[in-house]
Steps between C-alpha positions, in 0.01 A plus 500: 500500500610803306320609203767691305438585138123460505456824324679383179305508179703230327451136580826384345656453843393134470823446309720586801302268737672160472352217684640151500245283337443123463309261287122489493256240616526126448323515175718766344766443241787552734559193718523540873857498619588170679633548848657158570842514649585839363290672762707546812371542852180692437279605781119563521534875484768506224363493151815431299812303541841563350584279212813473296406486130841397391474172690172403339484540119146358485380774734700761323315413177167565666602836659512807273677815589294806584437776252642823636351829394725800408229760523598765764244589758334839498575755768298445814348757720356515849135390538227454756675220684870471589667561159729253336816572314722225370750449784767248579365201695635527859636148522168323520550168313155355532647167613484539873246373742304825493424517128327329207567522127211491246517490122218534231356201327473576128491289190847622401841348546615381845777736615780349707744768603459764767773737639769299664535238234287232662177353348170478666219274382135498567289199416163549326326205664148590619343389833491581861873494537757542230814284519699777660268518797293813417134465584248536213190710534269228636390556860331292758326640813307176574623315806445151374535269201317179436787304644593731788156579636452191711848504686516879529144545621525221753829639625346838548194366674704286733703800609187578702550345840149371540518298173833355609347407827212310336738332253699377795180366659410331175841326487446373851161364404659295221715306750320159527324457836608834637211726413169471687330665194514445131748705292202618299384718794807718456602454141147567371456847659874584434455411132193706487672804641798453268268452200311822578829693522633332186188588302536861610866499391414334172235758428741786579785355298283416201426872481878571504561238232231652279647851553852370423385331182309804391801721546761262363289429190437863427606609152763759423647620171863387448709662228678253266645645184235704320222298665302559820428156640260426782668304786391408847640683800658181640722464187677834543866502586744776596601673167168462318357797323130542580231743384232598748178660394301760683288361785718198534713402799873491470601134488849525650745767619583679178757748393287769317640528146237680294136601486232642281522830680678772300677618817630139565322449831216301634256497793455199727265428787674322793196406712612139500840587635451778761126562491540840331228559239655821364693474170878495509724633226769275355775600252653287233875455454621764257701264285205270403223741398489355148460134600175374361598143404768242570666607166528848637671361812744281304754778461429627845576156640830467316749651735343612824342332795321581826651462834271553800446416860392145599133432555381667816176627667569873471202633302624860485871444435671356195871528411629394164697612193520446125860393460660561157792330333715803543463486882260782531149470633166673551334480837156346552270556797152414614339756263609276214362183656151365434414273785297180470147562618477856382228588248577705190274805478462793247769349274412285193804265547844463645787275421723373775785264565442229769754550776342303779248223448277291728625466852773758438252776434460767764132437565570132561789579732280727697263220574519445879319255708244669707606499868315239699284667760370300793211630702489512873216250497715256298779544754257431782371201315849364454567552871179326580587201273828462694313530832248233401781273380666528843163426659460203275843371596425556873171310477666217299777469756258481786280244329805290399624500859145427621480188277842381608396535868164333426664204327757470780232486777190365338582300187598180686162491670316540178519142382252562211742750340773341299820702430742344251784710639635559152500820289296698522351357827813497704553407860492792748805710477667780299419343158138458586480856624644630168268291289196615701622860480506482128154336489344779706681759277325345209163463682470866609687658210197702410559725801665693213231563241617396161230692311571832671750630245294423194184631663676826586636543148156426350319749719763773437449460129122536543549795728718675238231428237243686712749778549524560132120505477471786755351785296584754779864455408434524122600831344233576243672805342806295387329163498761360740391206715652383824782250421627219729854398382550253786264278704719449800473831688124545554508473883812713523284790375322482833810555709667802332646743749698730266415633158801648324379697199646689202353846441499589124247290323412303811345766727480751208353470152833541317319733263731801510407857443743782438354760744773740617838625396760731633690699226789728594355541851138567387223251588237420241194269498387566860222726392372290212123482484317220659280237328733436206449191275870450466745401784759743363384813686822682410372537141219716622704744726419844354820660623719240330301521183534870494876478553538258213311729268768771542772504245784613721604555856731311733220309670347410166837348386527308823150356447588402136827332616307324781226360271747411222698308758187302583431417134854388418635343821293178522459151356144547388409358163249701282262285295213580263169317525296388197297820536819708482500586874841550658543283814793444730633165613719523819647254742447756780155653562687811647680562174181446303319764707791753465515448120127529464484809716779662299321411174178664623709817572626501137821298535404181322722201451441398137732218424799311636746313288834345558698817525241774464203649696259730326310744725232749404578813696203736497411399146852480363669170452858462632738207460736398778780260414537252786872437586458283808244390755607440856217289630315507831556227756434452872860593584529817280138621570535719196528496124671723252491556122796643316378669176601744234263796471376636168755785534788248532559526878544187709266498800458262787153465645469333843200424715462296818455500876560838656787360706680382189456813293581742779818315574609571141409859459745780434550716808327824580169470320220716627239273357619221728380685812179595333411148398548335831184641661305388198642145528393487867154625420458246215609214725276624775205458260602145421627581151790316334782739419795511250765767454622609157842622408703564187845606384651608175815300429788649285587287199854437626380370836232287318764341265725408791214352703358323191826316441518381861127407485553296182768291674280436790206409288690223315662348809387138532589487868370744765331701228220629732749638744711656229190666340369622838835662566494685169140613568605636835779695333271687264207561732656795680459874530126487401274800486175438692200565274236411762288217628187307393224361715290197392184392689416140548152477654396242759307201377137477602441359845864512623445710810201285606699178437802618702264615786333158500831312504621718787180435697561130444837531675700475179795731473546667159851609380552698184828441309545759223763665295351842536661777708422542860250786483301330221487170694364682807239687298368182337501322837273763638272481198462126523448513881812308584576810719238726642507854632555368844796271412825565692750473216864393528727594205836348449721659235839391375690741724316363811681173466834621382689434821698201598366143534421522877350845470257383225370208709469726798315765307250233370452371853430848630233558229340164571488581869341836425244333271402248767468779756256691273299179437474442876372849557243468215370176645471643853283777351282245324634566154657269241880526469567726201872538430631502146848456361645641176853404400699591188673238291855603595416478872315175431816349351681579832209375711491164311865417579524195720603678821221759460218274373361395840475851649343623169251219508407580854436861397285395208288265719427785736350698210154455349610599155841506336602677173832420336575755219775519238543124531643263235334170387766315705417706818135415459585119515742563790225671706264205441770265608562700817128498597482121432765454777241592760294197401219725375312410176585755234318595175677687222296685246620688184436554134840531332809306417682688781266338745568142404770447771269628769208281378708190488669568838168530682299208638229608260556693176222702340523655153302793374406492128598854418660715240843380577447160341455153646840437653361529855200283405725231360702486817200517739287241680186702458411786260223754445455846356444727800659537842161541657423128445781406738276571806237253370759237411649497850211575727238286319663232296819469699320480833246250368771288347701480818201410711386236251835347441602486861167333570580242230839419654352475854212294377721246315709426815185495716313240292807282457571511868144399575527223237830364648396510868257196484791291361714612799224423750424166339871414526476560875221253543646242267841455660664769285462269208517775225185339356325755268144583582408598147515294174743593227235649280377728786857609576571587136187710448454688823692821402458480120129424468294548822647803678664727234211662307330688787829661602567605140158660476571680832839624390368645172171654610518582876450864600522556874372858451385692193761679291326836554536441875874457476540809278302710743678363797858416388608435860361148443816438288715513811358155606682326218796746461611446868467123499828333574605136545402504872155616403484233226620234749247608765211478246625164387512370851138565535431317174701200613329499840169480325648234281607306809136508635359405166739209464407372853127522419545328164684212679283441807150575379505244211677254740226528755219511245614196308661310786188303574451153337254458217182299561686205348756526768767610253691816588590779255840453348805730485416631154131577590629708795761666275242590237264645770789712643589614145134601441492705820824674394367596155183651650680690773787648298264614221249648746798677659551684173131598504527642848806704396339641193346848539421579135291198393433457131324221312842373388614458865167321576536265204862415576438421869176309422663295229806414707279362777208376284711312243677302768200288590426388138871444443520285817213291377654470156850402631352219709214377277591530135663173392797641289594721787466223753763308316734797535405627840469174677532647842180696449262231380151548640615760756267771356172297504576365844566842649201658332280233666640576841306775696798565719698608196245777414437610851852470639729565206297715265322718762652478848864510407478823291282666757734413787804600302378836362321600822833580659590709199177690527552566874859617455407720204207659688708561804779662292259723318338618822809549711784568256350589161726573206453824302360313206248315717372834639456629144325182394230574766493863397442394133213278616351797683572742215697733723839494339480861379416621846828386654782753501854360504832680514609626162821663392505874545441639157503874449234633263613856521599700196853415386589869505454511880702190578743534790746237582736490796857407433703363792 
């Protein structure tokens, strides 16, 4: 938005600002205008409808004509932002699909007319929605309501295939006579799983409801007449006048009308929107500076209104205009908009007009559902569920056909078996096969473990809790703990193959120091003394300080112009602390460093107002009138300030990337050639560079350009493009002043972390906006590249040929990289080829027909650096790597890294100086890059091993559990008779076998964390695990489960098959309970055998799971109330406890026989084919871990000044 006329001393301009107003709230004297049949065809995004007053006398009596002011506006002048003169509206009516009209609510008369002769009405009804479809300011982020929770939650839970499967089984069990087991055996565990998930959802949603209620019921001051009335946020409507106090959040998207600041500006913190913690400057609309109450706004509201864009998600763009009755208008832009969620700082109060409320606000429209990320383990688990279902179908078909054959050949001979030959016991044939197939599907439905999903969710939550408690990932200096923002990706951390990292603020500290500068071809700062307490070494360069002390000379004047440029051309906001100290608030750490460095050299930025900057130049204050600011963006890569110097001249200051400034220089400048070597040297040292240029503009040229710029700045369509074109027109024929160099030091531990990740087999890519030389230097410093790296560099010109030539060039480079890698491996060295590619070349390489050759080249390189990249290119690179099937991790600290973080399989945010945008978009967050190595190698590796074990164990124990039922069917004529009672079926997974695996999944450590960090090659075990490896491991588990099921079936059968002394044989249920007992003992001891890191918690869980079964069995069968419920278990416990064969055969012999095979196989595998982790387990026992030398990444520890890198 333009800010014309901000320098005017008079505030009488309120009288030329005429907004269309309407009646107040329901309690006010003016009645709400009835809509009835007079409102014609309104739509949700249209606030007013045309009404003919002549046809409705009653309505005409209620509507009063506006009061039109005759006070002429004062002359405007150009200010800091695009200036505004009163110009004719270029045909924008405000009634199309792309606009909205807003009027001010006052306690004055309700105006009816607007230019064009029609009448627009706005109802004053309060609530979530007004009668014309505009949303109120109430918001709801909660997923559920009291009425919607049950259906919505159940629908979401039954979108999970496993839950739908068990629901289908439960429906089959409800068919009378069909199910061999009670419906309780499926419905009970299913309801338990659904209940656990529902409780979790309720807990999460109650938090959202509490947050919504707190926000919606927050108080804000609303202006009504002379009064300031407290109202709740949820009652605000578009058109309300609100007053916001310092330290408070902005309640809706407001048009900034006035403030307590004498310069008519305010400061806001936008951390809730974009994560930026630095203060932003906002400017009030020039025509409403005097507004302090609704009465003040009554005249303002009489004959003007606001037309603006429809609600949208663009945080940094706003297009609107104040439209006046005469057809003229003043432009509005984002600098006049106070967005909901911002916090008012350093300003006592502001008054604003609500433009967008509730769900129309930009912060609400930027709410996006986090992308659902599914881990490889979950994909394998879903594949396994499908495989087990097919196995279940196969077994059921075989058993159904077996029974049909048995009945056909044997049933007639079995005279003691009666078959009614009616449903469900049909005569042999197709119907009987179908019925028996369904019975067996029900009988062995637990081949798919119903408790697996809830168990996995529970252990992941507990794993994340332990993650947040890890003090080795807690940053004490800033008090920043590790943060888990999702609980679904724990095991994915153990399979990361590519880390794609931002540089500034991620690998570096983002604490900038102004260290060097090149002025008129002379380099300063390089010889500054060492051991300084300030990062701004340039302020201690003796040569530059001596130059500035001179009073004349050409080089002295160049230095003055250079440093004045730094003090004026920026968006830094000076502020004074309570102690009177001057501090600087800047959105860019680079700008803050440059301004601070200039201030230390005697060119101090004192104050910034709407249209003026005051700079103290070597003790003398100078005022610069700001005429226009051409802001920086990722496309322009530069910013410019147009100002009027104290002597009246108009000067353009420009600064930006060297490629942008050099392209706009006047020809034949000697300083241009002198500065280029300095730029190369700065970049070679890893410094961030900017070039500075200026131009004095004749008044005539400025007037012509200003007129064109005004028209572009008030355009309500394609305004950005029009303004950019005008900026391009003025930023020409610049005089180069020199260049700046800012140092951003590496974070502590970054080189060691990257070396560790590389040794683990993880490839690290750096995606940065820095220039190529700077990126290479930082890559060397952080050990991404070493002195022995063979470096491939691809510049824009290298890929400038035709389509086929580009692909061929990439293929040639990939072939060359593979050849070098092969030679290195033949000589016993690790491959060490690196790739650096510029952003313009990257754009070509990412094209569809070039993507595959480029990806092949990248895969052949151990490290890749993409420089001069845009945020979109970062996300595109991540998407390209994901196509290989590799697991990617994106890590960054700024809002420009959000796309990369969300595109990767795992997103990690760094809590840095660039705010919390990256953290809010991430899955995990911490303060320092060095913690990434521990997160992946220790916690990620542990989580993958634990969780994959949980999945395998769940299918193993259920397979062993179902197998006796299948074997019993074979010996009972394929009758589908269950071996276990209903109570045993319902409690097997939920009660007796779940707790030991939970303890294992939370506490197990196959090797110590210190061992993994010392020998990161251990990470390759989990990183390289694919579905075939997972399937092979599971096959072993199921093989053991097959043996355990056979033992649990035959050993109790043989042990209890003899008659009692009374001659009575043991019944079916006695045999079933004995088999069940053997299963509980075996599967729980199996967990004990698999546990390497035994704690008292593991011991208690395993002991209780086995030990509590015996008392429970006695209670189920002996306690009278339970006997009435569990009739099929009456006296079973006491009878079995009195039988010696039960203790000797079931409790002792069966577990020994079953687990003996496991012990033999495990011992053979450890001796003949040991895994790496098993070797290190033995070394830990022997205390010899430190004595083992493993291959580590080649890290150069030579002095940086002696680094040599080969470019190929």
